[in-house]
C-alpha positions as CSV (number, residue, x, y, z in Angstrom):
1,M,-8.3,37.8,64.3
2,S,-7.4,36.3,60.9
3,D,-9.3,33.1,61.8
4,N,-12.5,35.2,62.4
5,K,-12.0,36.9,59.1
6,D,-11.5,33.6,57.3
7,S,-14.5,32.1,59.0
8,N,-16.7,35.1,58.1
9,A,-15.5,35.0,54.5
10,L,-16.4,31.4,54.3
11,E,-19.9,32.1,55.7
12,E,-20.4,34.9,53.3
13,Q,-19.4,32.7,50.4
14,R,-21.9,30.0,51.6
15,L,-24.6,32.7,51.9
16,G,-23.8,33.8,48.3
17,A,-24.0,30.2,47.1
18,L,-27.5,30.1,48.6
19,G,-28.5,33.2,46.7
20,Y,-28.0,36.1,49.2
21,K,-25.5,38.8,49.9
22,Q,-24.2,39.6,53.3
23,E,-26.2,42.7,54.5
24,L,-26.4,42.1,58.3
25,S,-23.3,42.4,60.5
26,R,-21.7,39.1,61.4
27,V,-20.8,40.1,64.9
28,L,-22.4,37.5,67.2
29,S,-20.0,35.2,69.0
30,P,-20.8,31.6,69.9
31,F,-21.9,32.7,73.3
32,H,-24.2,35.3,71.9
33,S,-25.8,32.7,69.6
34,F,-26.3,30.4,72.6
35,S,-27.6,33.2,74.7
36,V,-30.3,34.2,72.1
37,A,-31.5,30.6,72.1
38,F,-31.2,30.1,75.9
39,T,-33.0,33.3,76.8
40,Y,-35.8,32.6,74.4
41,L,-36.2,29.1,75.9
42,S,-35.9,30.9,79.3
43,P,-36.2,28.4,82.2
44,M,-37.1,31.2,84.5
45,V,-40.0,32.6,82.4
46,G,-41.3,29.1,81.8
47,I,-41.1,27.9,85.4
48,Y,-42.4,31.1,86.9
49,S,-45.4,31.0,84.5
50,L,-46.1,27.2,84.6
51,F,-44.9,25.8,88.0
52,V,-48.4,26.0,89.5
53,L,-50.0,24.3,86.5
54,G,-47.6,21.5,86.5
55,A,-47.3,20.9,90.3
56,G,-51.0,21.5,90.8
57,A,-52.1,19.1,88.0
58,G,-49.6,16.4,88.7
59,G,-48.1,16.9,92.2
60,P,-44.3,16.6,92.9
61,R,-44.0,13.6,90.6
62,Y,-44.6,15.9,87.6
63,I,-40.9,16.9,87.7
64,W,-39.9,13.6,86.1
65,L,-42.1,14.2,83.1
66,M,-39.6,16.9,82.2
67,F,-37.4,14.3,80.6
68,I,-40.1,13.6,77.9
69,P,-40.0,17.0,76.1
70,V,-36.3,17.5,76.8
71,I,-35.4,14.2,75.1
72,G,-38.0,14.6,72.4
73,M,-36.9,18.1,71.6
74,Y,-33.2,17.0,71.6
75,F,-34.0,14.8,68.5
76,V,-35.7,17.9,67.0
77,A,-32.6,20.0,67.8
78,L,-30.4,17.5,66.0
79,I,-32.5,17.8,62.9
80,F,-32.7,21.6,63.1
81,G,-28.9,21.7,63.8
82,E,-28.2,19.7,60.6
83,L,-30.6,22.0,58.6
84,G,-29.1,25.1,60.2
85,S,-25.6,24.0,59.4
86,H,-26.5,23.3,55.8
87,Y,-28.7,26.5,55.4
88,P,-27.1,29.1,57.8
89,I,-29.7,31.8,56.7
90,S,-31.8,34.2,58.6
91,G,-35.4,32.9,58.8
92,A,-34.4,29.4,60.0
93,L,-37.6,27.3,59.8
94,Y,-38.9,29.2,56.8
95,Q,-35.7,28.8,54.9
96,Y,-35.2,25.1,56.0
97,S,-38.7,24.2,54.7
98,K,-38.4,26.3,51.6
99,N,-35.2,24.6,50.6
100,T,-36.2,21.0,51.5
101,I,-39.7,21.0,50.0
102,G,-40.5,24.2,48.1
103,R,-41.3,27.9,48.3
104,R,-45.1,27.5,49.0
105,Y,-44.5,24.9,51.7
106,G,-41.8,27.0,53.3
107,W,-44.0,30.1,53.3
108,W,-46.7,28.3,55.3
109,V,-44.2,26.8,57.8
110,G,-42.7,30.3,58.3
111,W,-46.2,31.9,58.7
112,F,-47.2,29.7,61.6
113,Y,-43.8,30.0,63.2
114,M,-43.7,33.8,62.8
115,M,-47.2,34.3,64.2
116,A,-46.3,32.0,67.1
117,L,-43.2,34.2,67.8
118,L,-45.2,37.4,67.7
119,V,-47.9,36.0,69.9
120,T,-45.2,34.9,72.4
121,I,-43.7,38.4,72.6
122,A,-47.1,39.6,73.7
123,A,-47.4,36.7,76.2
124,V,-44.0,37.4,77.7
125,D,-44.2,41.2,77.9
126,T,-47.7,41.0,79.4
127,G,-46.7,38.1,81.7
128,V,-44.1,40.2,83.5
129,V,-46.5,42.9,84.4
130,P,-47.4,41.5,87.9
131,Y,-43.7,41.3,88.8
132,I,-43.0,44.9,87.6
133,T,-46.1,46.3,89.4
134,D,-45.1,44.4,92.6
135,I,-41.6,46.0,92.8
136,L,-42.9,49.4,91.7
137,N,-45.6,49.3,94.4
138,Q,-43.0,48.3,97.0
139,W,-40.4,50.9,96.1
140,F,-42.5,53.9,95.3
141,K,-45.6,53.2,97.4
142,L,-47.8,53.0,94.4
143,S,-51.0,51.1,94.0
144,L,-50.7,49.7,90.5
145,D,-53.1,46.9,89.7
146,P,-51.6,44.3,87.3
147,S,-55.1,43.1,86.3
148,K,-56.1,46.5,85.0
149,H,-56.1,46.6,81.2
150,M,-54.5,50.1,81.1
151,T,-51.7,49.0,83.4
152,I,-51.0,46.0,81.2
153,M,-51.0,48.1,78.1
154,W,-48.7,50.9,79.2
155,I,-46.1,48.6,80.8
156,T,-46.1,46.4,77.7
157,I,-45.7,49.5,75.4
158,A,-42.7,50.6,77.5
159,L,-41.1,47.2,77.3
160,L,-41.6,47.0,73.6
161,I,-40.1,50.4,73.0
162,I,-37.0,49.6,75.0
163,Q,-36.6,46.1,73.4
164,T,-37.1,47.5,69.9
165,F,-34.6,50.3,70.5
166,L,-31.9,48.0,71.8
167,N,-32.4,45.6,68.9
168,I,-32.3,48.4,66.4
169,T,-28.9,49.6,67.6
170,G,-27.2,46.4,66.4
171,A,-27.0,42.6,66.6
172,K,-24.2,43.0,69.1
173,M,-26.5,44.8,71.5
174,M,-29.1,42.1,71.1
175,G,-26.3,39.6,71.9
176,R,-25.2,41.6,75.0
177,V,-28.7,41.7,76.4
178,A,-29.1,38.0,75.7
179,S,-25.7,37.3,77.3
180,I,-26.7,39.2,80.5
181,G,-30.0,37.4,80.4
182,S,-28.1,34.0,80.3
183,Y,-26.2,34.9,83.5
184,V,-29.5,36.1,85.1
185,E,-31.1,32.8,84.1
186,I,-28.3,30.8,85.8
187,F,-28.6,32.9,89.0
188,G,-32.4,32.7,88.8
189,T,-32.4,28.9,88.6
190,I,-29.4,27.4,90.3
191,G,-28.9,30.5,92.5
192,I,-32.5,30.4,93.8
193,A,-32.2,26.6,94.3
194,L,-29.1,27.2,96.4
195,I,-30.8,29.9,98.4
196,L,-33.8,27.6,99.1
197,A,-31.4,24.8,100.0
198,A,-29.6,27.1,102.5
199,A,-32.9,28.1,104.0
200,G,-33.7,24.4,104.5
201,F,-35.9,22.0,102.5
202,N,-39.1,20.9,104.1
203,H,-39.1,17.4,102.4
204,G,-36.7,14.6,101.6
205,F,-35.8,13.6,98.0
206,G,-38.4,10.9,98.0
207,F,-41.1,13.6,98.1
208,L,-40.5,14.1,94.4
209,F,-41.9,10.7,93.6
210,T,-45.2,11.3,95.3
211,T,-48.4,12.8,93.8
212,Q,-49.8,14.3,97.0
213,G,-53.3,13.2,95.8
214,A,-53.2,15.2,92.6
215,E,-55.1,12.5,90.7
216,N,-58.2,13.0,92.9
217,I,-60.3,16.1,92.8
218,K,-60.7,16.4,96.6
219,T,-56.9,16.6,97.1
220,N,-56.0,18.4,93.8
221,S,-54.6,21.9,94.4
222,L,-56.3,23.3,91.4
223,G,-59.7,21.6,91.9
224,V,-59.5,19.4,88.8
225,G,-60.1,15.7,88.8
226,F,-58.5,12.7,87.1
227,G,-60.6,9.9,88.4
228,G,-57.8,8.5,90.5
229,H,-55.6,7.9,87.5
230,W,-52.2,9.5,87.4
231,W,-50.1,8.0,84.6
232,T,-53.0,7.8,82.1
233,A,-54.7,11.1,83.0
234,A,-52.9,13.5,85.3
235,A,-49.5,13.0,83.6
236,L,-50.9,13.8,80.2
237,I,-51.9,17.2,81.4
238,A,-49.0,17.9,83.8
239,V,-46.4,17.2,81.1
240,L,-47.7,20.2,79.2
241,A,-46.2,22.5,81.9
242,H,-42.8,21.2,80.6
243,V,-43.8,21.1,76.9
244,F,-44.6,24.8,77.1
245,I,-41.0,25.5,78.1
246,F,-38.7,23.5,76.0
247,Y,-38.5,25.3,72.6
248,G,-36.8,28.5,71.5
249,F,-33.4,26.9,70.9
250,E,-34.1,27.1,67.2
251,S,-33.8,31.0,67.4
252,A,-30.0,30.5,67.1
253,G,-30.8,29.7,63.4
254,D,-32.8,32.9,63.0
255,V,-29.7,34.9,63.7
256,A,-27.3,32.7,61.7
257,E,-26.4,35.4,59.2
258,E,-25.0,37.5,62.1
259,T,-23.2,34.6,63.8
260,K,-19.5,34.0,63.3
261,G,-18.9,30.5,62.0
262,A,-22.6,29.9,61.9
263,S,-22.5,26.5,60.1
264,K,-20.5,25.2,63.1
265,E,-21.8,27.3,66.0
266,V,-25.6,27.3,65.4
267,P,-26.1,23.5,65.9
268,K,-24.0,23.7,69.1
269,A,-26.0,26.7,70.4
270,M,-29.3,24.8,69.7
271,R,-28.3,21.7,71.6
272,N,-26.5,23.5,74.5
273,A,-29.5,25.8,75.0
274,L,-31.8,22.9,75.3
275,L,-29.6,20.7,77.5
276,I,-28.6,23.5,79.9
277,G,-32.2,24.7,79.9
278,G,-33.3,21.2,80.9
279,L,-30.6,20.9,83.7
280,T,-31.3,24.3,85.2
281,S,-35.1,23.8,85.0
282,F,-34.9,20.5,86.8
283,I,-32.7,22.0,89.6
284,L,-35.1,24.9,90.2
285,V,-38.3,22.9,90.0
286,A,-36.9,20.3,92.4
287,A,-35.8,23.0,94.9
288,L,-39.3,24.7,94.7
289,L,-41.1,21.4,95.3
290,L,-38.8,20.5,98.2
291,S,-39.4,23.9,99.7
292,T,-43.2,23.6,99.7
293,P,-44.7,23.6,103.3
294,K,-45.1,20.2,105.0
295,D,-48.7,20.8,106.1
296,P,-51.4,19.9,103.5
297,A,-53.0,23.4,103.6
298,G,-49.6,25.1,103.0
299,Y,-48.7,22.7,100.2
300,A,-52.1,23.2,98.6
301,K,-51.5,27.0,98.6
302,A,-48.0,26.7,97.3
303,T,-49.2,24.7,94.3
304,S,-52.2,26.8,93.5
305,F,-52.8,30.2,91.9
306,A,-53.4,31.7,95.3
307,G,-49.8,31.1,96.3
308,G,-47.3,29.6,93.8
309,I,-43.6,30.6,93.6
310,P,-44.0,34.0,95.4
311,Y,-45.6,32.1,98.4
312,I,-42.8,29.5,98.4
313,L,-40.0,32.2,98.3
314,G,-41.8,34.4,100.8
315,N,-41.8,31.6,103.3
316,A,-38.1,30.7,102.7
317,V,-36.5,34.1,102.1
318,H,-37.2,36.6,104.9
319,M,-34.7,39.3,103.8
320,T,-36.5,42.1,101.9
321,W,-33.3,43.1,99.9
322,L,-32.8,39.5,98.7
323,R,-36.5,39.1,97.7
324,D,-36.1,42.3,95.7
325,I,-33.0,40.9,93.9
326,L,-34.9,37.8,93.1
327,L,-37.8,39.8,91.8
328,L,-35.4,41.9,89.6
329,A,-33.9,38.7,88.2
330,V,-37.3,37.5,87.2
331,I,-38.1,40.8,85.5
332,F,-34.9,40.9,83.6
333,A,-35.4,37.2,82.5
334,F,-38.8,38.1,81.1
335,F,-37.3,41.2,79.4
336,S,-34.4,39.4,77.8
337,C,-36.7,36.6,76.7
338,G,-38.9,39.1,74.9
339,S,-35.9,40.9,73.5
340,S,-34.5,37.7,72.0
341,I,-37.8,36.6,70.5
342,L,-38.3,40.1,69.0
343,G,-34.8,39.8,67.4
344,A,-35.6,36.3,66.1
345,S,-39.0,37.3,64.7
346,S,-37.6,40.4,62.9
347,R,-35.0,38.2,61.2
348,M,-37.9,35.9,60.1
349,L,-39.8,39.0,58.7
350,F,-36.6,40.2,57.0
351,S,-36.0,36.8,55.4
352,Y,-39.5,36.7,54.1
353,A,-39.3,40.2,52.7
354,R,-35.9,39.7,51.2
355,D,-37.5,36.9,49.1
356,G,-40.4,39.2,48.1
357,A,-42.7,37.0,50.1
358,T,-44.6,39.7,52.1
359,P,-46.7,42.7,51.3
360,A,-44.4,45.8,51.2
361,Y,-41.4,43.6,50.9
362,K,-39.1,46.3,49.7
363,S,-39.7,48.4,52.8
364,I,-39.6,45.5,55.3
365,S,-36.3,44.1,53.8
366,K,-34.4,47.3,54.2
367,V,-31.3,47.2,56.4
368,S,-30.0,50.2,58.3
369,P,-26.8,51.4,56.8
370,R,-25.6,52.5,60.2
371,F,-26.7,49.7,62.5
372,K,-26.9,46.8,59.9
373,T,-30.2,45.7,61.4
374,P,-33.6,45.2,59.7
375,V,-35.1,48.3,61.3
376,N,-38.5,48.2,59.6
377,A,-38.9,44.4,60.3
378,L,-38.1,45.2,64.0
379,L,-40.7,47.9,64.1
380,L,-43.3,45.7,62.6
381,G,-42.2,42.9,64.9
382,A,-43.1,45.2,67.9
383,I,-46.3,46.7,66.5
384,V,-48.0,43.4,65.9
385,P,-47.5,42.2,69.5
386,L,-48.7,45.6,70.7
387,I,-51.9,45.1,68.7
388,F,-52.3,41.7,70.2
389,T,-51.9,43.2,73.7
390,L,-54.9,45.4,73.0
391,M,-57.0,42.2,72.8
392,V,-56.8,42.0,76.6
393,N,-59.7,44.5,76.5
394,I,-61.9,41.9,74.9
395,T,-63.1,39.8,77.8
396,P,-66.6,38.5,77.8
397,S,-68.4,38.4,81.2
398,K,-70.3,35.2,80.3
399,D,-69.9,32.1,78.1
400,I,-70.5,32.7,74.4
401,K,-71.8,30.0,72.2
402,I,-70.1,30.1,68.8
403,G,-71.4,27.3,66.5
404,F,-70.1,24.0,67.9
405,F,-68.0,25.4,70.7
406,T,-68.3,27.7,73.7
407,Y,-66.0,30.6,74.4
408,P,-65.5,30.7,78.2
409,A,-66.4,33.7,80.3
410,N,-63.7,35.9,81.8
411,V,-61.1,34.8,79.3
412,S,-59.6,37.6,77.3
413,A,-59.0,37.4,73.6
414,L,-55.3,37.8,74.3
415,V,-55.3,34.6,76.5
416,S,-57.0,32.7,73.6
417,L,-54.4,34.0,71.2
418,V,-51.6,33.1,73.5
419,S,-52.9,29.6,73.5
420,F,-51.7,29.5,69.9
421,G,-48.1,30.3,70.9
422,V,-47.1,26.7,71.7
423,S,-49.4,24.9,69.3
424,G,-48.1,27.2,66.5
425,I,-44.6,26.4,67.5
426,Y,-45.2,22.6,67.5
427,L,-47.1,22.8,64.2
428,S,-44.3,24.6,62.5
429,F,-41.7,22.3,64.1
430,L,-43.6,19.3,62.9
431,L,-43.9,20.6,59.3
432,T,-40.2,21.4,59.3
433,V,-39.2,17.9,60.4
434,I,-41.6,16.4,57.8
435,G,-39.8,18.6,55.2
436,A,-36.4,17.3,56.3
437,L,-37.7,13.7,56.1
438,V,-39.1,14.2,52.6
439,A,-35.8,15.7,51.5
440,R,-34.0,12.7,52.8
441,T,-36.2,10.3,50.9
442,R,-35.5,12.3,47.8
443,G,-31.7,11.9,48.3
444,W,-30.8,15.2,50.1
445,V,-27.3,14.9,51.5
446,P,-26.5,17.5,54.2
447,A,-23.2,19.3,53.5
448,G,-22.9,21.6,56.5
449,H,-20.3,21.4,59.3
450,F,-22.8,19.3,61.4
451,T,-24.4,16.2,59.9
452,L,-26.1,13.2,61.4
453,G,-24.9,10.7,58.8
454,A,-26.5,7.3,58.6
455,K,-28.5,8.0,61.8
456,G,-30.3,11.0,60.2
457,M,-33.3,9.0,59.1
458,I,-34.1,7.3,62.4
459,I,-33.5,10.6,64.3
460,N,-35.9,12.3,61.9
461,V,-38.6,9.7,62.4
462,I,-38.3,9.9,66.2
463,A,-38.5,13.7,66.1
464,L,-41.6,13.5,63.9
465,V,-43.4,11.1,66.2
466,Y,-42.6,13.1,69.3
467,L,-43.9,16.3,67.8
468,A,-47.0,14.7,66.3
469,V,-48.0,13.0,69.6
470,M,-47.4,16.2,71.7
471,L,-49.2,18.5,69.2
472,V,-52.3,16.3,69.5
473,N,-51.9,16.3,73.3
474,I,-51.8,20.1,73.2
475,I,-54.7,20.9,70.9
476,I,-57.2,18.0,71.3
477,P,-60.5,19.3,72.6
478,T,-61.8,17.5,75.7
479,G,-64.4,19.9,77.1
480,L,-64.1,23.1,79.2
481,A,-64.8,21.1,82.3
482,S,-61.8,18.8,81.7
483,P,-58.4,19.6,83.2
484,R,-56.9,20.2,79.7
485,G,-59.7,22.4,78.7
486,A,-59.7,24.3,81.9
487,L,-56.0,24.8,82.3
488,F,-54.4,24.8,78.9
489,N,-56.3,24.8,75.6
490,L,-59.8,26.1,76.5
491,D,-61.4,23.1,74.8
492,W,-61.8,24.0,71.1
493,V,-60.4,27.5,71.3
494,T,-56.7,26.7,70.6
495,L,-57.6,24.6,67.6
496,V,-60.1,27.3,66.3
497,V,-57.4,30.0,66.8
498,M,-55.0,27.9,64.8
499,V,-57.5,27.6,62.0
500,F,-58.1,31.4,62.2
501,I,-54.4,32.1,61.9
502,G,-54.4,29.9,58.8
503,V,-57.2,31.8,57.2
504,V,-55.4,35.1,57.9
505,G,-52.3,33.6,56.4
506,L,-54.2,32.7,53.3
507,I,-55.3,36.3,52.9
508,V,-51.8,37.6,53.4
509,Y,-50.5,35.0,51.0
510,M,-52.9,36.2,48.3
511,I,-52.0,39.8,48.8
512,A,-48.3,39.1,49.0
513,Q,-48.2,36.8,45.9
514,P,-44.7,35.6,47.0
515,G,-44.0,33.7,43.8
516,K,-44.6,36.8,41.7
517,H,-42.0,38.9,43.5
518,E,-39.5,36.3,44.7
519,Q,-37.3,36.1,41.6
520,H,-37.1,39.9,41.4
521,A,-36.1,40.2,45.0
522,L,-33.5,37.5,44.8
523,Q,-31.9,39.0,41.6
524,K,-31.7,42.3,43.4
525,D,-29.9,40.6,46.3
526,R,-27.4,39.0,44.0
């Protein structure tokens, strides 16, 4: 007990040295910190959302592309771990960049990151709607349609209310929900893989090295063509199904001020969330691929939007009660993922407001005397995704020409906004890593519990190169008829949305005038 008190006292002293007082409760254990990061990364949410896109675009061989983002992001996690250990402050990327480069630079890094978080909450909470309606329809003989705008909106509102309430009641509650979510993730990945193995795989291990004709349009499950080229065409698109999963580990830094021994534990939580996420993802994807039907028609359905994971599990698992348990696990994985992201985004908003860097900063930075949580930041963090959810109602019935690009028919404004989720994350990650590199060249010497020593510079460069290359692969426009444009970035739309978020950010920056209020806010904290 005394060790915890000593550790907390040291963390509070470190926080004071950085210009802040301890307002949030330091109650999160190392496992809580890991769980927040792991449930945000969420292998289950990622795989259940992206398996068809990856397997359909690249065939079974796409599983091996997983190593690219896991290894690339591991270098990023090392950089973030070093920054998080030196600056164990709520707000993570915002604070890292602010302290390595400067206030204005940090504000913009944090803006893109925060918007990506809020967009992702909307994506996760709307993404679980089909699974919730499925189980409600089965249990209560309802006829809820997951494609109906009102169904999406009301279920999303219900989820946001519950997630916000649980987050408001304390950081420990957030940690408990995330901890349960971690166990569910393990069951939903390794457990489902074991269930599929017990049911009997339909292919041998060598199947995972085949493409099943994914590089040719006639044999591609999604009806996209790569001109017969896999490594130089199909792989560039299929890898995005993994790229869209392996981030979120950085959220351990967002809750650093509530983590016991943060300088030591936050870097561990980041690395462990990524590595365990990579391992469990590989096991589940391998099991799903090996469980696809042997016949070409069955395989094509299993790796297309007409079938996907529900079709694979339906063929392998015949017990209704077990399918319901699996469905509930998926639902809770989505729920805990959204809850963790809401918690992370509220700490980012709190960190901004505490620095006087947002409009209405005095209100947003308030901490509940009872729960020791940033209540107003949490409420705002729920309201913005709800507003985003309403954009599902904006769905053009035909293509719209907007200047130099075409907005595709039957694609809601919410889907377009969600396309910014990953590109915004990669942009903010890249800018943060650039900030760390610039700081090193200026003589910055990390002084946290975790440091990279002499290897820091080369690790920094590798992380930067990975993020830059993958960001280009995510956003580069290649036409709506191309696999990338059709399946991931909607041609110019993702890039245009990024620019639009930047313009909105400029307006908010001008209203907030962060430099004008920052000194006053920091003096008040001291």
